mmCIF file as gemmi writes it, N, C-alpha and C atoms, coordinates in Angstrom:
data_model
loop_
_atom_site.group_PDB
_atom_site.id
_atom_site.type_symbol
_atom_site.label_atom_id
_atom_site.label_alt_id
_atom_site.label_comp_id
_atom_site.label_asym_id
_atom_site.label_entity_id
_atom_site.label_seq_id
_atom_site.pdbx_PDB_ins_code
_atom_site.Cartn_x
_atom_site.Cartn_y
_atom_site.Cartn_z
_atom_site.occupancy
_atom_site.B_iso_or_equiv
_atom_site.pdbx_formal_charge
_atom_site.auth_seq_id
_atom_site.auth_asym_id
_atom_site.pdbx_PDB_model_num
ATOM 1 N N . MET Axp A 1 ? 0.874 -1.001 0.32 1 0 ? 1 A 1
ATOM 2 C CA . MET Axp A 1 ? 0.354 -0.13 -0.251 1 0 ? 1 A 1
ATOM 3 C C . MET Axp A 1 ? 0.909 1.317 -0.36 1 0 ? 1 A 1
ATOM 4 N N . SER Axp A 2 ? 0.475 2.652 -0.367 1 0 ? 2 A 1
ATOM 5 C CA . SER Axp A 2 ? 1.298 3.673 -0.59 1 0 ? 2 A 1
ATOM 6 C C . SER Axp A 2 ? 1.215 4.035 0.541 1 0 ? 2 A 1
ATOM 7 N N . ASN Axp A 3 ? 2.335 5.245 0.306 1 0 ? 3 A 1
ATOM 8 C CA . ASN Axp A 3 ? 2.279 6.258 2.041 1 0 ? 3 A 1
ATOM 9 C C . ASN Axp A 3 ? 1.558 6.918 1.557 1 0 ? 3 A 1
ATOM 10 N N . PRO Axp A 4 ? 0.416 7.211 2.618 1 0 ? 4 A 1
ATOM 11 C CA . PRO Axp A 4 ? -0.915 8.81 2.207 1 0 ? 4 A 1
ATOM 12 C C . PRO Axp A 4 ? -0.033 9.527 2.556 1 0 ? 4 A 1
ATOM 13 N N . ILE Axp A 5 ? 1.01 9.79 2.951 1 0 ? 5 A 1
ATOM 14 C CA . ILE Axp A 5 ? 1.967 11.844 2.367 1 0 ? 5 A 1
ATOM 15 C C . ILE Axp A 5 ? 1.851 12.158 0.986 1 0 ? 5 A 1
ATOM 16 N N . ILE Axp A 6 ? 1.901 10.589 -0.059 1 0 ? 6 A 1
ATOM 17 C CA . ILE Axp A 6 ? 2.124 10.884 -1.48 1 0 ? 6 A 1
ATOM 18 C C . ILE Axp A 6 ? 0.66 11.127 -2.324 1 0 ? 6 A 1
ATOM 19 N N . ARG Axp A 7 ? -0.41 10.993 -1.096 1 0 ? 7 A 1
ATOM 20 C CA . ARG Axp A 7 ? -2.014 11.545 -1.823 1 0 ? 7 A 1
ATOM 21 C C . ARG Axp A 7 ? -1.412 12.877 -1.93 1 0 ? 7 A 1
ATOM 22 N N . ASP Axp A 8 ? -0.491 13.531 -0.651 1 0 ? 8 A 1
ATOM 23 C CA . ASP Axp A 8 ? -0.476 15.112 -0.464 1 0 ? 8 A 1
ATOM 24 C C . ASP Axp A 8 ? 0.113 15.569 -2.284 1 0 ? 8 A 1
ATOM 25 N N . CYS Axp A 9 ? 1.195 15.088 -2.465 1 0 ? 9 A 1
ATOM 26 C CA . CYS Axp A 9 ? 2.152 15.473 -3.743 1 0 ? 9 A 1
ATOM 27 C C . CYS Axp A 9 ? 0.725 15.587 -5.172 1 0 ? 9 A 1
ATOM 28 N N . ASP Axp A 10 ? 1.194 16.804 -5.608 1 0 ? 10 A 1
ATOM 29 C CA . ASP Axp A 10 ? 0.007 17.211 -7.242 1 0 ? 10 A 1
ATOM 30 C C . ASP Axp A 10 ? 1.065 16.811 -7.933 1 0 ? 10 A 1
ATOM 31 N N . ASN Axp A 11 ? 2.438 16.567 -8.519 1 0 ? 11 A 1
ATOM 32 C CA . ASN Axp A 11 ? 3.293 16.762 -9.166 1 0 ? 11 A 1
ATOM 33 C C . ASN Axp A 11 ? 4.082 14.997 -9.366 1 0 ? 11 A 1
ATOM 34 N N . TYR Axp A 12 ? 4.52 14.884 -10.733 1 0 ? 12 A 1
ATOM 35 C CA . TYR Axp A 12 ? 4.794 13.166 -10.788 1 0 ? 12 A 1
ATOM 36 C C . TYR Axp A 12 ? 6.237 13.989 -11.782 1 0 ? 12 A 1
ATOM 37 N N . LEU Axp A 13 ? 7.497 12.547 -11.631 1 0 ? 13 A 1
ATOM 38 C CA . LEU Axp A 13 ? 8.093 12.405 -12.414 1 0 ? 13 A 1
ATOM 39 C C . LEU Axp A 13 ? 8.063 11.164 -13.006 1 0 ? 13 A 1
ATOM 40 N N . VAL Axp A 14 ? 7.993 11.396 -14.863 1 0 ? 14 A 1
ATOM 41 C CA . VAL Axp A 14 ? 8.126 10.11 -15.236 1 0 ? 14 A 1
ATOM 42 C C . VAL Axp A 14 ? 9.339 9.526 -15.924 1 0 ? 14 A 1
ATOM 43 N N . MET Axp A 15 ? 9.072 8.651 -16.166 1 0 ? 15 A 1
ATOM 44 C CA . MET Axp A 15 ? 10.133 8.458 -16.947 1 0 ? 15 A 1
ATOM 45 C C . MET Axp A 15 ? 10.293 7.383 -17.727 1 0 ? 15 A 1
ATOM 46 N N . GLU Axp A 16 ? 10.853 7.223 -18.718 1 0 ? 16 A 1
ATOM 47 C CA . GLU Axp A 16 ? 10.2 6.172 -19.774 1 0 ? 16 A 1
ATOM 48 C C . GLU Axp A 16 ? 11.998 5.144 -20.644 1 0 ? 16 A 1
ATOM 49 N N . PRO Axp A 17 ? 12.113 4.478 -21.172 1 0 ? 17 A 1
ATOM 50 C CA . PRO Axp A 17 ? 13.255 4.403 -21.381 1 0 ? 17 A 1
ATOM 51 C C . PRO Axp A 17 ? 13.755 4.968 -22.935 1 0 ? 17 A 1
ATOM 52 N N . CYS Axp A 18 ? 14.669 5.388 -22.717 1 0 ? 18 A 1
ATOM 53 C CA . CYS Axp A 18 ? 15.749 6.37 -24.228 1 0 ? 18 A 1
ATOM 54 C C . CYS Axp A 18 ? 14.967 7.325 -24.434 1 0 ? 18 A 1
ATOM 55 N N . LYS Axp A 19 ? 14.374 8.318 -23.305 1 0 ? 19 A 1
ATOM 56 C CA . LYS Axp A 19 ? 14.005 9.406 -22.88 1 0 ? 19 A 1
ATOM 57 C C . LYS Axp A 19 ? 14.326 10.615 -21.952 1 0 ? 19 A 1
ATOM 58 N N . ASN Axp A 20 ? 14.243 11.633 -22.147 1 0 ? 20 A 1
ATOM 59 C CA . ASN Axp A 20 ? 14.094 12.345 -20.86 1 0 ? 20 A 1
ATOM 60 C C . ASN Axp A 20 ? 13.14 12.814 -19.759 1 0 ? 20 A 1
ATOM 61 N N . GLU Axp A 21 ? 13.58 12.329 -18.521 1 0 ? 21 A 1
ATOM 62 C CA . GLU Axp A 21 ? 12.4 12.568 -17.74 1 0 ? 21 A 1
ATOM 63 C C . GLU Axp A 21 ? 11.48 13.368 -17.772 1 0 ? 21 A 1
ATOM 64 N N . GLN Axp A 22 ? 10.148 13.534 -17.756 1 0 ? 22 A 1
ATOM 65 C CA . GLN Axp A 22 ? 9.327 14.413 -17.623 1 0 ? 22 A 1
ATOM 66 C C . GLN Axp A 22 ? 8.796 14.638 -16.131 1 0 ? 22 A 1
ATOM 67 N N . PHE Axp A 23 ? 8.554 16.376 -15.511 1 0 ? 23 A 1
ATOM 68 C CA . PHE Axp A 23 ? 7.868 16.672 -14.854 1 0 ? 23 A 1
ATOM 69 C C . PHE Axp A 23 ? 6.28 16.524 -15.254 1 0 ? 23 A 1
ATOM 70 N N . LEU Axp A 24 ? 5.547 16.123 -14.308 1 0 ? 24 A 1
ATOM 71 C CA . LEU Axp A 24 ? 4.043 16.575 -14.752 1 0 ? 24 A 1
ATOM 72 C C . LEU Axp A 24 ? 2.603 16.415 -13.426 1 0 ? 24 A 1
ATOM 73 N N . THR Axp A 25 ? 1.818 17.307 -14.007 1 0 ? 25 A 1
ATOM 74 C CA . THR Axp A 25 ? 0.648 17.571 -12.57 1 0 ? 25 A 1
ATOM 75 C C . THR Axp A 25 ? -0.032 15.806 -12.514 1 0 ? 25 A 1
ATOM 76 N N . GLU Axp A 26 ? -0.569 15.756 -11.589 1 0 ? 26 A 1
ATOM 77 C CA . GLU Axp A 26 ? -1.039 14.74 -11.17 1 0 ? 26 A 1
ATOM 78 C C . GLU Axp A 26 ? -2.206 14.277 -12.15 1 0 ? 26 A 1
ATOM 79 N N . GLU Axp A 27 ? -3.2 15.032 -12.905 1 0 ? 27 A 1
ATOM 80 C CA . GLU Axp A 27 ? -3.469 14.898 -14.09 1 0 ? 27 A 1
ATOM 81 C C . GLU Axp A 27 ? -3.562 14.482 -15.552 1 0 ? 27 A 1
ATOM 82 N N . GLU Axp A 28 ? -1.671 15.124 -15.343 1 0 ? 28 A 1
ATOM 83 C CA . GLU Axp A 28 ? -0.8 14.833 -16.628 1 0 ? 28 A 1
ATOM 84 C C . GLU Axp A 28 ? -0.748 13.705 -17.028 1 0 ? 28 A 1
ATOM 85 N N . THR Axp A 29 ? -0.685 12.652 -15.9 1 0 ? 29 A 1
ATOM 86 C CA . THR Axp A 29 ? 0.53 11.587 -15.056 1 0 ? 29 A 1
ATOM 87 C C . THR Axp A 29 ? -0.932 9.862 -15.211 1 0 ? 29 A 1
ATOM 88 N N . ILE Axp A 30 ? -2.226 10.301 -15.213 1 0 ? 30 A 1
ATOM 89 C CA . ILE Axp A 30 ? -3.19 9.764 -15.529 1 0 ? 30 A 1
ATOM 90 C C . ILE Axp A 30 ? -3.054 9.326 -16.678 1 0 ? 30 A 1
ATOM 91 N N . GLN Axp A 31 ? -3.072 10.661 -17.532 1 0 ? 31 A 1
ATOM 92 C CA . GLN Axp A 31 ? -2.904 10.671 -18.906 1 0 ? 31 A 1
ATOM 93 C C . GLN Axp A 31 ? -2.459 9.906 -19.801 1 0 ? 31 A 1
ATOM 94 N N . TRP Axp A 32 ? -0.889 9.535 -19.048 1 0 ? 32 A 1
ATOM 95 C CA . TRP Axp A 32 ? 0.479 9.749 -19.757 1 0 ? 32 A 1
ATOM 96 C C . TRP Axp A 32 ? -0.075 7.821 -19.58 1 0 ? 32 A 1
ATOM 97 N N . ILE Axp A 33 ? -0.015 7.147 -18.244 1 0 ? 33 A 1
ATOM 98 C CA . ILE Axp A 33 ? -0.425 6.164 -18.056 1 0 ? 33 A 1
ATOM 99 C C . ILE Axp A 33 ? -1.575 5.123 -18.826 1 0 ? 33 A 1
ATOM 100 N N . GLU Axp A 34 ? -2.605 5.998 -18.953 1 0 ? 34 A 1
ATOM 101 C CA . GLU Axp A 34 ? -3.524 6.007 -19.659 1 0 ? 34 A 1
ATOM 102 C C . GLU Axp A 34 ? -3.162 5.623 -20.702 1 0 ? 34 A 1
ATOM 103 N N . GLN Axp A 35 ? -2.661 6.525 -21.934 1 0 ? 35 A 1
ATOM 104 C CA . GLN Axp A 35 ? -2.243 6.2 -23.353 1 0 ? 35 A 1
ATOM 105 C C . GLN Axp A 35 ? -1.403 5.031 -23.244 1 0 ? 35 A 1
ATOM 106 N N . TRP Axp A 36 ? -0.17 4.735 -22.193 1 0 ? 36 A 1
ATOM 107 C CA . TRP Axp A 36 ? 0.485 3.585 -21.728 1 0 ? 36 A 1
ATOM 108 C C . TRP Axp A 36 ? -0.339 2.141 -21.958 1 0 ? 36 A 1
ATOM 109 N N . LEU Axp A 37 ? -1.241 2.187 -21.302 1 0 ? 37 A 1
ATOM 110 C CA . LEU Axp A 37 ? -2.628 1.29 -20.748 1 0 ? 37 A 1
ATOM 111 C C . LEU Axp A 37 ? -2.492 0.737 -22.602 1 0 ? 37 A 1
ATOM 112 N N . LYS Axp A 38 ? -3.417 2.029 -23.295 1 0 ? 38 A 1
ATOM 113 C CA . LYS Axp A 38 ? -4.212 1.604 -24.855 1 0 ? 38 A 1
ATOM 114 C C . LYS Axp A 38 ? -3.714 1.024 -25.323 1 0 ? 38 A 1
ATOM 115 N N . LYS Axp A 39 ? -1.801 1.145 -25.398 1 0 ? 39 A 1
ATOM 116 C CA . LYS Axp A 39 ? -1.286 0.616 -26.551 1 0 ? 39 A 1
ATOM 117 C C . LYS Axp A 39 ? -1.292 -0.81 -25.84 1 0 ? 39 A 1
ATOM 118 N N . MET Axp A 40 ? -1.132 -1.54 -24.564 1 0 ? 40 A 1
ATOM 119 C CA . MET Axp A 40 ? -1 -2.986 -24.316 1 0 ? 40 A 1
ATOM 120 C C . MET Axp A 40 ? -1.642 -3.268 -25.354 1 0 ? 40 A 1
ATOM 121 N N . THR Axp A 41 ? -1.482 -5.131 -25.392 1 0 ? 41 A 1
ATOM 122 C CA . THR Axp A 41 ? -3.002 -5.499 -26.074 1 0 ? 41 A 1
ATOM 123 C C . THR Axp A 41 ? -3.947 -6.397 -25.226 1 0 ? 41 A 1
ATOM 124 N N . ARG Axp A 42 ? -2.919 -6.532 -23.475 1 0 ? 42 A 1
ATOM 125 C CA . ARG Axp A 42 ? -3.883 -6.855 -22.575 1 0 ? 42 A 1
ATOM 126 C C . ARG Axp A 42 ? -3.036 -6.367 -21.641 1 0 ? 42 A 1
ATOM 127 N N . LEU Axp A 43 ? -4.194 -6.109 -20.437 1 0 ? 43 A 1
ATOM 128 C CA . LEU Axp A 43 ? -3.864 -5.448 -19.528 1 0 ? 43 A 1
ATOM 129 C C . LEU Axp A 43 ? -3.378 -6.452 -18.624 1 0 ? 43 A 1
ATOM 130 N N . PRO Axp A 44 ? -2.521 -5.773 -16.829 1 0 ? 44 A 1
ATOM 131 C CA . PRO Axp A 44 ? -1.625 -6.803 -16.644 1 0 ? 44 A 1
ATOM 132 C C . PRO Axp A 44 ? -3.537 -7.148 -15.767 1 0 ? 44 A 1
ATOM 133 N N . GLU Axp A 45 ? -3.192 -8.852 -15.415 1 0 ? 45 A 1
ATOM 134 C CA . GLU Axp A 45 ? -4.764 -9.248 -14.528 1 0 ? 45 A 1
ATOM 135 C C . GLU Axp A 45 ? -5.149 -8.545 -13.694 1 0 ? 45 A 1
ATOM 136 N N . ASP Axp A 46 ? -4.519 -7.9 -12.566 1 0 ? 46 A 1
ATOM 137 C CA . ASP Axp A 46 ? -4.946 -6.75 -11.352 1 0 ? 46 A 1
ATOM 138 C C . ASP Axp A 46 ? -6.189 -5.708 -12.153 1 0 ? 46 A 1
ATOM 139 N N . LEU Axp A 47 ? -5.58 -5.009 -13.447 1 0 ? 47 A 1
ATOM 140 C CA . LEU Axp A 47 ? -6.154 -3.845 -13.627 1 0 ? 47 A 1
ATOM 141 C C . LEU Axp A 47 ? -7.105 -4.188 -14.579 1 0 ? 47 A 1
ATOM 142 N N . GLN Axp A 48 ? -7.789 -5.786 -14.88 1 0 ? 48 A 1
ATOM 143 C CA . GLN Axp A 48 ? -8.902 -6.609 -15.71 1 0 ? 48 A 1
ATOM 144 C C . GLN Axp A 48 ? -10.167 -6.161 -15.409 1 0 ? 48 A 1
ATOM 145 N N . THR Axp A 49 ? -10.349 -6.012 -14.127 1 0 ? 49 A 1
ATOM 146 C CA . THR Axp A 49 ? -11.598 -5.411 -13.099 1 0 ? 49 A 1
ATOM 147 C C . THR Axp A 49 ? -12.153 -4.36 -13.77 1 0 ? 49 A 1
ATOM 148 N N . GLU Axp A 50 ? -11.354 -2.933 -13.709 1 0 ? 50 A 1
ATOM 149 C CA . GLU Axp A 50 ? -11.462 -2.089 -13.549 1 0 ? 50 A 1
ATOM 150 C C . GLU Axp A 50 ? -12.251 -1.768 -15.349 1 0 ? 50 A 1
ATOM 151 N N . VAL Axp A 51 ? -13.336 -0.449 -14.504 1 0 ? 51 A 1
ATOM 152 C CA . VAL Axp A 51 ? -14.16 -0.323 -15.709 1 0 ? 51 A 1
ATOM 153 C C . VAL Axp A 51 ? -13.676 0.475 -16.936 1 0 ? 51 A 1
ATOM 154 N N . SER Axp A 52 ? -12.464 1.292 -17.001 1 0 ? 52 A 1
ATOM 155 C CA . SER Axp A 52 ? -12.016 2.078 -17.562 1 0 ? 52 A 1
ATOM 156 C C . SER Axp A 52 ? -10.358 2.544 -17.865 1 0 ? 52 A 1
ATOM 157 N N . THR Axp A 53 ? -10.305 2.824 -19.423 1 0 ? 53 A 1
ATOM 158 C CA . THR Axp A 53 ? -8.362 3.213 -18.873 1 0 ? 53 A 1
ATOM 159 C C . THR Axp A 53 ? -8.305 3.413 -17.986 1 0 ? 53 A 1
ATOM 160 N N . ARG Axp A 54 ? -9.418 4.729 -17.361 1 0 ? 54 A 1
ATOM 161 C CA . ARG Axp A 54 ? -8.48 6.106 -16.715 1 0 ? 54 A 1
ATOM 162 C C . ARG Axp A 54 ? -9.216 5.463 -15.572 1 0 ? 54 A 1
ATOM 163 N N . SER Axp A 55 ? -9.733 4.632 -14.663 1 0 ? 55 A 1
ATOM 164 C CA . SER Axp A 55 ? -9.994 4.219 -13.553 1 0 ? 55 A 1
ATOM 165 C C . SER Axp A 55 ? -8.24 2.938 -13.772 1 0 ? 55 A 1
ATOM 166 N N . ALA Axp A 56 ? -8.09 2.317 -14.696 1 0 ? 56 A 1
ATOM 167 C CA . ALA Axp A 56 ? -6.722 1.573 -14.297 1 0 ? 56 A 1
ATOM 168 C C . ALA Axp A 56 ? -6.216 2.707 -14.056 1 0 ? 56 A 1
ATOM 169 N N . ALA Axp A 57 ? -6.291 3.29 -14.555 1 0 ? 57 A 1
ATOM 170 C CA . ALA Axp A 57 ? -4.704 4.11 -14.842 1 0 ? 57 A 1
ATOM 171 C C . ALA Axp A 57 ? -4.846 5.705 -13.195 1 0 ? 57 A 1
ATOM 172 N N . GLU Axp A 58 ? -5.677 5.012 -12.344 1 0 ? 58 A 1
ATOM 173 C CA . GLU Axp A 58 ? -6.34 6.336 -11.735 1 0 ? 58 A 1
ATOM 174 C C . GLU Axp A 58 ? -5.245 4.605 -10.814 1 0 ? 58 A 1
ATOM 175 N N . ARG Axp A 59 ? -5.806 3.26 -10.84 1 0 ? 59 A 1
ATOM 176 C CA . ARG Axp A 59 ? -5.007 2.84 -9.594 1 0 ? 59 A 1
ATOM 177 C C . ARG Axp A 59 ? -3.751 2.204 -9.699 1 0 ? 59 A 1
ATOM 178 N N . LEU Axp A 60 ? -3.166 2.097 -10.978 1 0 ? 60 A 1
ATOM 179 C CA . LEU Axp A 60 ? -2.107 2.023 -10.972 1 0 ? 60 A 1
ATOM 180 C C . LEU Axp A 60 ? -1.037 3.634 -9.897 1 0 ? 60 A 1
ATOM 181 N N . LEU Axp A 61 ? -1.901 4.596 -9.992 1 0 ? 61 A 1
ATOM 182 C CA . LEU Axp A 61 ? -1.116 6.314 -9.807 1 0 ? 61 A 1
ATOM 183 C C . LEU Axp A 61 ? -1.484 5.832 -8.641 1 0 ? 61 A 1
ATOM 184 N N . ASP Axp A 62 ? -2.522 4.923 -7.597 1 0 ? 62 A 1
ATOM 185 C CA . ASP Axp A 62 ? -2.618 5.414 -6.104 1 0 ? 62 A 1
ATOM 186 C C . ASP Axp A 62 ? -1.553 3.364 -5.484 1 0 ? 62 A 1
ATOM 187 N N . THR Axp A 63 ? -1.674 2.885 -6.144 1 0 ? 63 A 1
ATOM 188 C CA . THR Axp A 63 ? -0.967 1.53 -5.896 1 0 ? 63 A 1
ATOM 189 C C . THR Axp A 63 ? 0.415 1.057 -6.169 1 0 ? 63 A 1
ATOM 190 N N . SER Axp A 64 ? 1.424 2.077 -7.528 1 0 ? 64 A 1
ATOM 191 C CA . SER Axp A 64 ? 2.371 1.022 -7.932 1 0 ? 64 A 1
ATOM 192 C C . SER Axp A 64 ? 3.731 2.485 -8.324 1 0 ? 64 A 1
ATOM 193 N N . CYS Axp A 65 ? 3.943 2.447 -9.225 1 0 ? 65 A 1
ATOM 194 C CA . CYS Axp A 65 ? 4.907 2.774 -9.284 1 0 ? 65 A 1
ATOM 195 C C . CYS Axp A 65 ? 6.153 2.792 -11.055 1 0 ? 65 A 1
ATOM 196 N N . ASP Axp A 66 ? 5.355 1.857 -10.995 1 0 ? 66 A 1
ATOM 197 C CA . ASP Axp A 66 ? 5.873 1.066 -12.645 1 0 ? 66 A 1
ATOM 198 C C . ASP Axp A 66 ? 4.691 0.004 -13.285 1 0 ? 66 A 1
ATOM 199 N N . LEU Axp A 67 ? 4.857 0.217 -14.507 1 0 ? 67 A 1
ATOM 200 C CA . LEU Axp A 67 ? 4.31 -0.61 -15.6 1 0 ? 67 A 1
ATOM 201 C C . LEU Axp A 67 ? 5.47 -0.965 -16.767 1 0 ? 67 A 1
ATOM 202 N N . GLU Axp A 68 ? 5.42 -2.54 -16.54 1 0 ? 68 A 1
ATOM 203 C CA . GLU Axp A 68 ? 5.826 -3.12 -17.74 1 0 ? 68 A 1
ATOM 204 C C . GLU Axp A 68 ? 4.559 -3.229 -19.113 1 0 ? 68 A 1
ATOM 205 N N . ILE Axp A 69 ? 5.546 -2.673 -19.92 1 0 ? 69 A 1
ATOM 206 C CA . ILE Axp A 69 ? 4.501 -2.846 -21.087 1 0 ? 69 A 1
ATOM 207 C C . ILE Axp A 69 ? 4.885 -3.999 -21.745 1 0 ? 69 A 1
ATOM 208 N N . LYS Axp A 70 ? 6.069 -4.193 -22.066 1 0 ? 70 A 1
ATOM 209 C CA . LYS Axp A 70 ? 6.742 -5.911 -22.87 1 0 ? 70 A 1
ATOM 210 C C . LYS Axp A 70 ? 7.709 -6.378 -21.817 1 0 ? 70 A 1
ATOM 211 N N . PRO Axp A 71 ? 8.159 -7.789 -21.779 1 0 ? 71 A 1
ATOM 212 C CA . PRO Axp A 71 ? 9.846 -7.494 -21.364 1 0 ? 71 A 1
ATOM 213 C C . PRO Axp A 71 ? 10.406 -7.249 -21.581 1 0 ? 71 A 1
ATOM 214 N N . GLY Axp A 72 ? 10.96 -6.228 -20.651 1 0 ? 72 A 1
ATOM 215 C CA . GLY Axp A 72 ? 12.345 -5.59 -20.395 1 0 ? 72 A 1
ATOM 216 C C . GLY Axp A 72 ? 11.807 -4.298 -21.223 1 0 ? 72 A 1
ATOM 217 N N . PHE Axp A 73 ? 11.053 -3.591 -20.997 1 0 ? 73 A 1
ATOM 218 C CA . PHE Axp A 73 ? 10.561 -2.071 -21.518 1 0 ? 73 A 1
ATOM 219 C C . PHE Axp A 73 ? 9.034 -1.864 -20.038 1 0 ? 73 A 1
ATOM 220 N N . LYS Axp A 74 ? 9.827 -1.126 -19.372 1 0 ? 74 A 1
ATOM 221 C CA . LYS Axp A 74 ? 9.089 -0.581 -18.255 1 0 ? 74 A 1
ATOM 222 C C . LYS Axp A 74 ? 9.018 1.194 -18.188 1 0 ? 74 A 1
ATOM 223 N N . VAL Axp A 75 ? 7.788 1.214 -17.588 1 0 ? 75 A 1
ATOM 224 C CA . VAL Axp A 75 ? 7.757 2.78 -17.42 1 0 ? 75 A 1
ATOM 225 C C . VAL Axp A 75 ? 7.73 3.285 -15.508 1 0 ? 75 A 1
ATOM 226 N N . GLU Axp A 76 ? 7.678 4.334 -15.791 1 0 ? 76 A 1
ATOM 227 C CA . GLU Axp A 76 ? 7.831 4.599 -14.411 1 0 ? 76 A 1
ATOM 228 C C . GLU Axp A 76 ? 7.429 5.54 -13.846 1 0 ? 76 A 1
ATOM 229 N N . TRP Axp A 77 ? 6.631 6.328 -12.463 1 0 ? 77 A 1
ATOM 230 C CA . TRP Axp A 77 ? 6.689 7.261 -12.534 1 0 ? 77 A 1
ATOM 231 C C . TRP Axp A 77 ? 6.378 7.291 -10.643 1 0 ? 77 A 1
ATOM 232 N N . PHE Axp A 78 ? 6.664 8.813 -9.898 1 0 ? 78 A 1
ATOM 233 C CA . PHE Axp A 78 ? 7.437 8.892 -8.886 1 0 ? 78 A 1
ATOM 234 C C . PHE Axp A 78 ? 6.9 10.24 -8.348 1 0 ? 78 A 1
ATOM 235 N N . ALA Axp A 79 ? 5.786 9.795 -7.503 1 0 ? 79 A 1
ATOM 236 C CA . ALA Axp A 79 ? 5.207 11.425 -6.443 1 0 ? 79 A 1
ATOM 237 C C . ALA Axp A 79 ? 6.885 12.319 -6.349 1 0 ? 79 A 1
ATOM 238 N N . ILE Axp A 80 ? 6.15 13.736 -6.215 1 0 ? 80 A 1
ATOM 239 C CA . ILE Axp A 80 ? 7.283 14.388 -5.808 1 0 ? 80 A 1
ATOM 240 C C . ILE Axp A 80 ? 6.563 15.43 -5.601 1 0 ? 80 A 1
ATOM 241 N N . ARG Axp A 81 ? 7.62 16.425 -4.986 1 0 ? 81 A 1
ATOM 242 C CA . ARG Axp A 81 ? 6.581 17.605 -4.392 1 0 ? 81 A 1
ATOM 243 C C . ARG Axp A 81 ? 7.37 18.972 -4.531 1 0 ? 81 A 1
ATOM 244 N N . LEU Axp A 82 ? 7.317 19.705 -5.551 1 0 ? 82 A 1
ATOM 245 C CA . LEU Axp A 82 ? 8.104 20.897 -6.04 1 0 ? 82 A 1
ATOM 246 C C . LEU Axp A 82 ? 7.611 22.196 -4.845 1 0 ? 82 A 1
ATOM 247 N N . THR Axp A 83 ? 8.543 22.298 -5.282 1 0 ? 83 A 1
ATOM 248 C CA . THR Axp A 83 ? 8.795 23.767 -3.891 1 0 ? 83 A 1
ATOM 249 C C . THR Axp A 83 ? 8.904 24.896 -4.752 1 0 ? 83 A 1
ATOM 250 N N . PRO Axp A 84 ? 8.488 26.274 -4.525 1 0 ? 84 A 1
ATOM 251 C CA . PRO Axp A 84 ? 9.24 26.959 -5.299 1 0 ? 84 A 1
ATOM 252 C C . PRO Axp A 84 ? 10.638 28.084 -4.903 1 0 ? 84 A 1
ATOM 253 N N . GLU Axp A 85 ? 11.196 28.413 -5.623 1 0 ? 85 A 1
ATOM 254 C CA . GLU Axp A 85 ? 12.545 28.837 -5.242 1 0 ? 85 A 1
ATOM 255 C C . GLU Axp A 85 ? 12.384 30.255 -4.288 1 0 ? 85 A 1
ATOM 256 N N . ASN Axp A 86 ? 13.043 30.342 -2.791 1 0 ? 86 A 1
ATOM 257 C CA . ASN Axp A 86 ? 12.847 31.691 -2.707 1 0 ? 86 A 1
ATOM 258 C C . ASN Axp A 86 ? 13.438 32.646 -3.754 1 0 ? 86 A 1
ATOM 259 N N . SER Axp A 87 ? 13.605 34.075 -4.367 1 0 ? 87 A 1
ATOM 260 C CA . SER Axp A 87 ? 14.434 34.983 -4.564 1 0 ? 87 A 1
ATOM 261 C C . SER Axp A 87 ? 15.321 35.717 -3.431 1 0 ? 87 A 1
């Protein structure tokens, strides 16, 4: 189970192989995960009961930090806290 403090974070660092990491909002991260789920021919077994790709993406965001798209190819996301710089 994920740490409840993570639910206070509104930003995520997302990573995929051979690309630069990105900083996304929670909504953008859900959409990013959703896009990866839609590319899969079959959802992971624990997500097959979800009513939509969106709900599967939300569940993954709450319970995991990676998704194996195919053997050897995994995307990852991590909750982060961005704080403004002091001037």
